[in-house]
RODO-2510 file (C-alpha; in nm, 4 decimals, decimal comma):
residues 307
     n   res          X          Y          Z
     1     m    -9,2265    -8,4868    10,9806
     2     i    -9,2469    -8,3556    11,3914
     3     g    -9,5699    -8,0967    11,3502
     4     i    -9,4791    -7,7158    11,5191
     5     s    -9,7946    -7,4901    11,6113
     6     l    -9,6752    -7,1203    11,5867
     7     i    -9,9321    -6,9619    11,8546
     8     g    -9,8911    -6,5441    11,6450
     9     d    -9,9086    -6,2194    11,8326
    10     k   -10,3068    -6,0417    11,7378
    11     s   -10,4352    -6,1191    11,3667
    12     q   -10,1318    -6,3385    11,2324
    13     p    -9,7308    -6,4245    11,3683
    14     s    -9,5633    -6,1908    11,5281
    15     e    -9,4053    -5,9197    11,2482
    16     t    -9,0916    -5,9249    11,4510
    17     l    -8,9345    -6,2817    11,4759
    18     g    -9,2528    -6,4390    11,2606
    19     p    -9,0725    -6,3948    10,9062
    20     s    -8,7836    -6,5483    11,0672
    21     v    -8,9024    -6,8606    11,2657
    22     i    -9,1303    -6,9761    10,9659
    23     k    -8,8606    -6,9876    10,7445
    24     r    -8,5963    -7,1727    10,9514
    25     l    -8,8598    -7,4206    11,0836
    26     l    -8,9349    -7,5233    10,7069
    27     d    -8,5982    -7,5051    10,6496
    28     a    -8,5235    -7,7754    10,8665
    29     g    -8,7987    -7,9818    10,8261
    30     f    -9,0622    -7,8973    11,0295
    31     t    -9,4289    -7,8862    10,9297
    32     v    -9,5634    -7,5455    11,0792
    33     t    -9,9090    -7,5293    11,1574
    34     a   -10,0069    -7,0973    11,2505
    35     l   -10,2628    -7,0919    11,5005
    36     t   -10,4239    -6,7012    11,4638
    37     r   -10,7439    -6,5011    11,5564
    38     d   -10,7883    -6,4097    11,1968
    39     p   -10,6066    -6,6996    10,9290
    40     n   -10,6872    -6,4300    10,6338
    41     e   -10,5262    -6,1036    10,7430
    42     t   -10,2217    -6,4241    10,8088
    43     v   -10,2991    -6,5329    10,4207
    44     k   -10,3095    -6,1664    10,3349
    45     k    -9,9310    -6,0804    10,4886
    46     y    -9,7426    -6,3924    10,4402
    47     s    -9,9063    -6,5641    10,1792
    48     p    -9,9052    -6,8784    10,3505
    49     k    -9,8086    -7,2352    10,0378
    50     s    -9,5902    -7,4327    10,2646
    51     f    -9,7435    -7,4158    10,6325
    52     n   -10,0925    -7,4495    10,7127
    53     t   -10,3104    -7,1324    10,9438
    54     i   -10,5872    -7,1867    11,1585
    55     l   -10,8626    -7,0010    11,3872
    56     a   -10,7820    -6,9954    11,7132
    57     d   -10,9517    -6,8793    11,9548
    58     y   -10,6958    -6,7274    12,2747
    59     g   -10,9416    -6,6135    12,5663
    60     s   -11,0216    -7,0205    12,5693
    61     v   -10,8111    -7,2822    12,7396
    62     d   -11,0472    -7,5151    12,5915
    63     g   -11,0451    -7,3101    12,2467
    64     f   -10,6475    -7,3693    12,1931
    65     e   -10,6986    -7,7579    12,4030
    66     a   -10,9551    -7,8745    12,0863
    67     t   -10,7563    -7,6454    11,8016
    68     l   -10,4215    -7,8487    11,9028
    69     q   -10,5765    -8,1779    11,9436
    70     a   -10,7607    -8,1836    11,5868
    71     r   -10,3644    -8,1268    11,4749
    72     n   -10,0450    -8,3498    11,4552
    73     i    -9,8542    -8,1430    11,7506
    74     d    -9,5637    -8,2398    11,8506
    75     a    -9,4280    -7,8762    12,0511
    76     v    -9,5826    -7,5536    11,9911
    77     v    -9,3500    -7,2134    11,9732
    78     c    -9,5506    -6,8997    12,1290
    79     l    -9,4939    -6,5427    11,9273
    80     i    -9,7578    -6,3706    12,1220
    81     n    -9,6819    -5,9966    12,2806
    82     r    -9,5685    -6,0404    12,6007
    83     s    -9,8450    -5,8159    12,7547
    84     e   -10,1111    -6,1158    12,6774
    85     l   -10,0642    -6,2624    13,0607
    86     q   -10,3926    -6,4611    12,9519
    87     a   -10,3970    -6,5265    12,6441
    88     q   -10,0308    -6,7183    12,7471
    89     t   -10,1349    -6,9007    13,0735
    90     n   -10,4312    -7,0438    12,8178
    91     l   -10,1919    -7,1672    12,5754
    92     v    -9,9703    -7,3673    12,8527
    93     d   -10,3117    -7,4950    12,9823
    94     a   -10,3790    -7,5995    12,6475
    95     c   -10,0837    -7,7474    12,5555
    96     i   -10,1014    -7,9882    12,8635
    97     a   -10,4724    -8,0424    12,7922
    98     a   -10,3593    -8,1724    12,4624
    99     g   -10,1189    -8,3733    12,5513
   100     i    -9,8134    -8,1091    12,3682
   101     s    -9,5450    -8,1954    12,6180
   102     h    -9,3381    -7,8892    12,4606
   103     i    -9,3148    -7,5012    12,3870
   104     i    -9,1452    -7,2897    12,3666
   105     p    -9,2839    -6,8777    12,4989
   106     s    -9,3013    -6,5950    12,4251
   107     s    -8,9546    -6,4541    12,6405
   108     f    -8,7035    -6,3777    12,3866
   109     g    -8,5166    -6,1040    12,5351
   110     n    -8,4012    -6,0060    12,8715
   111     d    -8,3440    -6,3496    13,1280
   112     l    -8,5422    -6,2795    13,3777
   113     r    -8,3849    -6,4879    13,6149
   114     d    -8,2393    -6,1343    13,7167
   115     p    -8,3768    -5,9613    13,9727
   116     a    -8,2938    -5,6211    13,8703
   117     l    -8,4324    -5,6823    13,5214
   118     r    -8,7397    -5,8807    13,6628
   119     g    -8,8454    -5,5695    13,8436
   120     l    -8,9446    -5,3617    13,5346
   121     p    -9,2969    -5,2463    13,5090
   122     s    -9,2223    -5,3242    13,1401
   123     l    -9,1835    -5,7242    13,1874
   124     k    -9,3939    -5,7741    13,4104
   125     q    -9,6294    -6,0811    13,2496
   126     k    -9,3287    -6,1704    13,0984
   127     g    -9,2286    -6,2757    13,4781
   128     e    -9,5591    -6,3932    13,5435
   129     i    -9,5494    -6,6704    13,2250
   130     e    -9,2611    -6,7676    13,3561
   131     d    -9,3358    -6,8229    13,6563
   132     y    -9,6262    -7,0009    13,5765
   133     l    -9,4768    -7,2040    13,3565
   134     n    -9,1406    -7,2965    13,5769
   135     e    -9,4976    -7,4191    13,8416
   136     r    -9,6250    -7,6824    13,5661
   137     a    -9,3089    -7,7960    13,4635
   138     r    -9,1709    -7,8913    13,7803
   139     e    -9,5452    -8,0979    13,8655
   140     g    -9,4548    -8,2365    13,5215
   141     a    -9,7121    -8,1262    13,3522
   142     i    -9,5145    -7,9989    13,0509
   143     t    -9,1166    -7,9136    12,9581
   144     f    -8,9995    -7,5923    12,8256
   145     t    -8,6510    -7,3972    12,6299
   146     i    -8,6584    -7,0633    12,7215
   147     i    -8,4324    -6,8010    12,4759
   148     n    -8,3230    -6,5617    12,4997
   149     a    -8,1400    -6,3440    12,2795
   150     g    -8,0616    -5,9749    12,4457
   151     l    -8,1948    -5,6844    12,1856
   152     f    -8,3106    -5,7515    11,8052
   153     i    -8,0277    -5,4971    11,6601
   154     d    -8,2127    -5,4644    11,3346
   155     r    -8,5569    -5,4214    11,5012
   156     a    -8,4264    -5,1059    11,7442
   157     l    -8,2357    -4,9517    11,4459
   158     d    -8,5280    -5,0043    11,2502
   159     a    -8,7274    -4,7904    11,5112
   160     n    -8,4262    -4,6289    11,6115
   161     f    -8,4055    -4,6880    11,9959
   162     f    -8,0509    -4,8746    12,0844
   163     l    -7,8590    -4,5751    11,7871
   164     n    -8,1562    -4,3078    11,6241
   165     l    -7,9472    -4,3232    11,2946
   166     k    -8,2147    -4,2760    11,0750
   167     d    -8,4401    -4,0206    11,2063
   168     g    -8,1589    -3,7262    11,1852
   169     s    -8,1965    -3,5966    11,4714
   170     a    -7,9221    -3,5663    11,7508
   171     i    -7,7817    -3,9111    11,8183
   172     r    -7,9477    -4,0296    12,2360
   173     i    -7,5804    -4,1483    12,3801
   174     f    -7,6552    -4,2848    12,6754
   175     d    -7,3854    -4,2993    12,9735
   176     g    -7,1283    -4,2430    12,7570
   177     g    -7,2156    -4,5244    12,4641
   178     d    -6,9609    -4,7312    12,6036
   179     t    -7,1556    -4,9972    12,8058
   180     k    -7,1321    -5,3034    12,5926
   181     v    -7,5142    -5,4843    12,4909
   182     s    -7,5556    -5,8858    12,3682
   183     v    -7,7485    -5,7938    12,0487
   184     t    -7,9080    -6,0810    11,7833
   185     v    -8,0605    -6,0462    11,4567
   186     l    -8,4361    -6,1830    11,3784
   187     e    -8,2730    -6,4862    11,1428
   188     d    -8,0438    -6,6136    11,4572
   189     v    -8,3588    -6,5707    11,6946
   190     g    -8,5151    -6,8209    11,4149
   191     r    -8,1656    -7,0343    11,3456
   192     a    -8,2013    -7,0786    11,7195
   193     v    -8,6209    -7,1625    11,7684
   194     a    -8,5563    -7,4544    11,5153
   195     s    -8,2424    -7,5378    11,6357
   196     a    -8,3888    -7,5554    11,9862
   197     l    -8,6764    -7,7901    11,8725
   198     q    -8,4558    -8,0471    11,6760
   199     r    -8,2148    -8,0748    12,0593
   200     r    -8,5284    -8,0420    12,2625
   201     d    -8,4387    -8,3501    12,4455
   202     q    -8,0901    -8,1539    12,6075
   203     l    -8,3027    -7,8677    12,6780
   204     v    -8,5757    -7,9271    12,8877
   205     n    -8,6638    -7,6533    13,0999
   206     s    -8,3843    -7,5020    13,0165
   207     y    -8,3044    -7,1095    12,8988
   208     c    -8,1058    -7,0128    12,6014
   209     s    -7,8976    -6,6854    12,5769
   210     i    -7,7819    -6,6030    12,2354
   211     h    -7,5976    -6,3142    12,1161
   212     s    -7,5255    -6,2501    11,7084
   213     a    -7,2530    -5,9705    11,8572
   214     v    -7,1731    -5,7408    12,1819
   215     v    -7,1530    -5,3878    12,1145
   216     t    -7,1414    -5,0418    12,2348
   217     q    -7,3379    -4,7461    12,1124
   218     n    -7,0220    -4,5560    12,0005
   219     q    -6,8755    -4,8509    11,8421
   220     l    -7,1886    -4,8832    11,5673
   221     l    -7,1323    -4,5657    11,6074
   222     g    -6,7819    -4,5282    11,4786
   223     y    -6,8808    -4,7836    11,1700
   224     a    -7,1526    -4,4928    11,0540
   225     k    -6,8794    -4,2355    11,0928
   226     e    -6,6389    -4,4376    10,8839
   227     l    -6,9105    -4,5384    10,5970
   228     c    -7,0807    -4,2229    10,5686
   229     p    -6,8202    -3,9395    10,6678
   230     r    -6,9780    -3,6309    10,5302
   231     r    -7,2506    -3,6930    10,6682
   232     k    -7,3025    -3,4634    10,9899
   233     y    -7,3006    -3,6303    11,3262
   234     t    -7,4776    -3,4483    11,6332
   235     t    -7,4665    -3,6269    11,9290
   236     i    -7,6613    -3,5359    12,2653
   237     d    -7,5313    -3,7002    12,6082
   238     l    -7,8446    -3,8167    12,8069
   239     n    -7,7824    -4,0246    13,1703
   240     t    -8,0247    -4,2828    13,2872
   241     l    -8,0115    -4,2029    13,6409
   242     e    -8,1339    -3,8395    13,5752
   243     m    -8,4103    -4,0274    13,3736
   244     v    -8,5131    -4,2377    13,5889
   245     e    -8,5110    -3,9914    13,8594
   246     v    -8,7260    -3,7603    13,6162
   247     m    -8,9478    -4,0180    13,5995
   248     e    -8,9868    -4,1691    13,8980
   249     g    -9,1310    -3,7312    13,9763
   250     r    -9,3342    -3,7079    13,7251
   251     l    -9,5163    -4,0368    13,9198
   252     e    -9,4919    -3,8492    14,2535
   253     d    -9,6434    -3,6040    14,0760
   254     g    -9,9750    -3,8416    13,9696
   255     h    -9,9377    -3,9054    13,6274
   256     e    -9,9421    -4,2689    13,5799
   257     m    -9,7393    -4,5676    13,4459
   258     s    -9,6532    -4,5961    13,0834
   259     a    -9,4738    -4,7454    12,8187
   260     g    -9,2425    -4,4416    12,7502
   261     n    -9,1617    -4,4231    13,1245
   262     g    -9,1030    -4,7833    13,1679
   263     r    -8,8355    -4,7494    12,9120
   264     a    -8,6489    -4,5214    13,1635
   265     y    -8,5686    -4,7727    13,3906
   266     l    -8,4680    -5,0547    13,1459
   267     l    -8,2780    -4,7352    12,9352
   268     r    -8,0621    -4,7575    13,2752
   269     e    -8,0561    -5,1420    13,3486
   270     m    -7,9411    -5,1376    12,9799
   271     f    -7,6801    -4,8297    12,9696
   272     g    -7,6190    -4,7061    13,3648
   273     k    -7,6136    -5,1272    13,4592
   274     g    -7,4644    -5,2970    13,1901
   275     t    -7,6932    -5,6207    13,2760
   276     l    -7,7895    -5,7015    12,9369
   277     l    -7,4510    -5,8510    12,8781
   278     f    -7,4946    -6,2000    12,8839
   279     q    -7,1830    -6,3301    13,0690
   280     s    -7,1995    -6,7543    12,8596
   281     t    -7,4365    -6,7744    12,5925
   282     q    -7,5331    -7,1136    12,4465
   283     n    -7,4671    -7,0002    12,1132
   284     e    -7,2366    -7,2800    11,9900
   285     t    -7,5680    -7,5459    12,0929
   286     l    -7,7637    -7,3637    11,8756
   287     g    -7,5879    -7,2962    11,5684
   288     i    -7,5378    -6,9113    11,6593
   289     h    -7,1855    -6,7562    11,4839
   290     e    -7,0937    -6,4316    11,6257
   291     w    -7,0776    -6,1825    11,4296
   292     d    -6,7396    -5,9945    11,3032
   293     e    -6,6945    -5,6326    11,2445
   294     n    -6,7679    -5,6556    10,8402
   295     r    -7,0531    -5,7975    10,9276
   296     l    -7,2180    -5,5550    11,1529
   297     k    -7,0547    -5,2874    10,9361
   298     d    -7,2865    -5,4294    10,6687
   299     l    -7,5749    -5,3843    10,8984
   300     v    -7,4435    -5,0071    10,9850
   301     a    -7,4847    -4,9285    10,6244
   302     k    -7,8009    -4,9841    10,5597
   303     y    -7,9130    -4,7015    10,8189
   304     v    -7,6651    -4,4670    10,7481
   305     r    -7,6256    -4,2609    10,4117
   306     d    -7,4319    -3,9160    10,2903
   307     d    -7,6321    -3,6012    10,3118
***
């Protein structure tokens, strides 16, 4: 049995990716140990019966190292929030000190080898941890596999982000709505993590891009109209370049950069420039099957209803 340590976000494994990653690791036969800041909260959330939950000190390399060394850990999967740079740096150093040779970092979204994406304020810390990991890998201290999954489409629809079908307000269509975007469901991210660990010798220090589908806003809106034709669909057209210009004007007036302001840059890259479309993927290597139209319609059906 190969021991995998899952390093969680905040008090428990990430609520976004934790369930799908844990399930797929266990299904693949891995022994899973979840390191968290609060094991009691993790137990409440997950009611774990098939994996161990251990208290970990994210603020200390020595604390991380001691926890990892006390278990039979072969590889680490990090689900710490990408904004927590120090915790992730500590984890990399602790893995090296503990003799753990492989890590899948918390880099599951966009491919930051693209300079346009690397420059986004919201992705600054993500880029820095990838740089640090590459530096240590070049030294031969550790190996990694980075899995880029584009936009988590089920999470995005839940949050009314990619297409706001749930909240009843006018549906926001960006830059005409026909820009193609690589999207992945959380279940497929978990599947890719497990597959990457099973094939880690083939994926040493590699970047793997996956997607469940390539979609546009208008495509999913069309499915919604087909599924619930009696519902009234009101749309509002937004230009992401204008959104960025407004945001930059606010910054020039002394407003601070915020998550909301930074989102304008991301929307510009996604819909205005099409940089969230993967030109090639490692779907086949990682066992990801691209969704057909019927599966996409089933997904959209969860978020629409007749008024």
